N, C-alpha and C positions, 0 to 999 in steps of 0.2 A: 218452413222450407225443408222438404223431406229428402234425405239422402240415403242410398243403400249401403252406407258405410258406418261402422260402429267401432269406437275405440276399444270397447269391451271385447269385440270379436277379434280385433287386432292383437290384444294382449293374449287371448286364448290361442291364436294362431302362432304367436311368438313362442309360447310354451310348447306347443306341438312341435315346432321346428327344433327347439332346444332338446326336447326328449328324443326326437329322431336322430339329431346330431350326436348326442351322447351315446345313444345305442349303437350307432355306426362306429364311432371312435373307440368304444369299449368292446366292440364285437360281441355285444350282449346276446345271450342265448334266446331271451324273450323276443328280441327283434328278429332273429333268424327264424324262430317259430312263427311269428306274425307274418313275415314276408312269405314264408313257404305256404302257410295256410291260404293267404290271399291268392298267391300264384296258382295253387292247385285249383282253386275255385274258378279263376279266369281261364286256365288251360282246359277245364272240363268241357268247354263248348268251343270248338274250333273247326267248324265246317269250312270247306274250301272257299265257298262264295263269301262268307263273312270275313275270312282271312284276307281276301282280296280287297274288300271294302275298308277294313281296318288299316291295311298297308297304305292305301291311298289317303285315307283320312288323317292318319298320324303325321303325314308330311305337310299338313296345313300350317304347322308351326315350326317347320324348318327355318333356318336363318333367312333364306331368300324370301320365303313366303311371308314371314313376319315383317320384313322390310317393305314388301309390296303392300301389305295391309296398312302399315304405318303411313306410307306415302299417300295412298288413296285417302285415308282418314284425314291426314293433314291438309290435303288439297281441298276436300269437301269443307272442312272446318275453316280453311282460309277464305273460301268463297262466301261463307256465311259470316265472316268477320269474327269468328270465335277463336281469337288468337290465344287467349289464356287456356282454353281447352286443348288447342293444338300443342302449346308449350308443355302443358301437363302430361299429355300422352307421350310426347317425344322424350321428355326428361325422365318419366317413370320407366319407360321401356329401356332406355339406355342404362339407367341405374340398375335395372334388373339384370341386364346382360353382364354388366361389369361385376356386380356382386356375385352372380352365379358363377362366373369364371373364377373369381377369387376363392370362393368356398370350395369349388371343385379341386383347385390346385392345393388347397390346404388339407382337405380331407383325403383325396386321392383314393377313393373307393373303386375297385375294379367293377366292371359291368358283369351282369350274369353271363354264364358260359353255356347254359343249357336252354333248350327250346328257342334258340335264337332264330328269328325270322327275318330280322333286318340288322345289319351290322353298322355300328357307329363308333367313331373314335372318342377320344377324351375320357374323362372319368364319369362315374355313375351318380354320385350324390352332390347336389340335388339334381332332379330332372330339369334340364333347361327348357324342354318343351312344356312341361307343366308350369314352370315359372312364367314363361312367355304367354301361355294361354290364360293364366290367371290375371296377369298384368294387363294385357291387351283387352281381354273381354271385360274385366272389371272397370278399366278406364272408359270403355264404350258404354257400359251400364251407367256409370256416374254421369257421363256427358248426356246420355239419353234422358236420365232423370232430371238433369238441370234444365233441359229445354222442352221436355214433353210433360204435360200435366197428367194426372191419373187417367188412364185410358186402357182399353184392351190392347192397343198397339204397343204401348209401353210395357205392359205385362208380358205379352208374347215375345217381344224382343229380349227382355230380361231373362225369361225362361230359356229362350234359344241360346243365348250367350252362356248361361249357366250350364246348359247341357253340353255345349262345346267344351267348356272347361273340364267337365266330368269325363267326356269321351276321350279327350286327349290324354288325360291321366291313365284311363283304362287301356288305351291303345299302346301306351309305352310299356305297360306290364304285359300286354297280349303279345307284342312282338319281341318281348324279352330284352328290350333295350335298357330297362330299369327294374329295380326292385320296388315293391309297393311303398317302402319307406322313403325311397328317392322321390316318388310322386308326392307323398304327403309332405315331405320336406320342401319340395318345389312349390306346391300349392300354398303352404303356410307362409313361406318366405316371400313369395310373390304378393300375397295379400297384405303382409306387413309393409312391404315397400310401397304398395299402392296407397294404403291408408296414410302413411307418413307423407307421401307426396301430395295426397289430397288435402291434408291439413295445411301443408306449405302453400299450395297454390290457391286454395279457396277459403282457408281459415285465417292464415297469417296476414295476407294482404288486406282483406277488409278490416281486420283489427287495427292495422297500422293506419289505414285511412281514417278510421273512427278516432284514433288517438290524435291525429293531426287536426281534425275538426274541433276536438275538445280543447286543444292547445291554443287555437285562434281566438 
């Protein structure tokens, strides 16, 4: 049974998040240099037509849009009697929102003040849009892999969702709503949350069932 999730990748993602977190808390010069280098690269290409596209695209993972995506997904999964998948997606997304809010309040990193194309409230680290994109798209990838066998369709959907994750992170830097380290922190934290939830919903429950069978 193949799954696009790896505990090894989750450990790596956790390390990336901790490195970003420590860099932000310590206001490390290496992180400032890293952020600025990536921002300079992103800002080097900003034609007006592309700016308009990015401004529209980045709103795909605003709070309201995430809720709409979640509701539609749950309705579809409900109709197909995929209740565990629906519970997995809802629980993972809610966990991500709560954890993101807690980390933001603890770290309290101000948002960028230059090159700002779209203004947002709250704190900067980690990027809530990046966490939401990683969690929602990763959940959808997992659900797709659970129900679709190896096929061109599955591959194309996985690539599309992966590109959405990358685009949302890029867009947050582009509109200067976040630093690159905010995006990396959001992606990595979102991935860790998804993997833990995946193990809980799809690993723990079957194991308990097997234990009950052996006990009988």
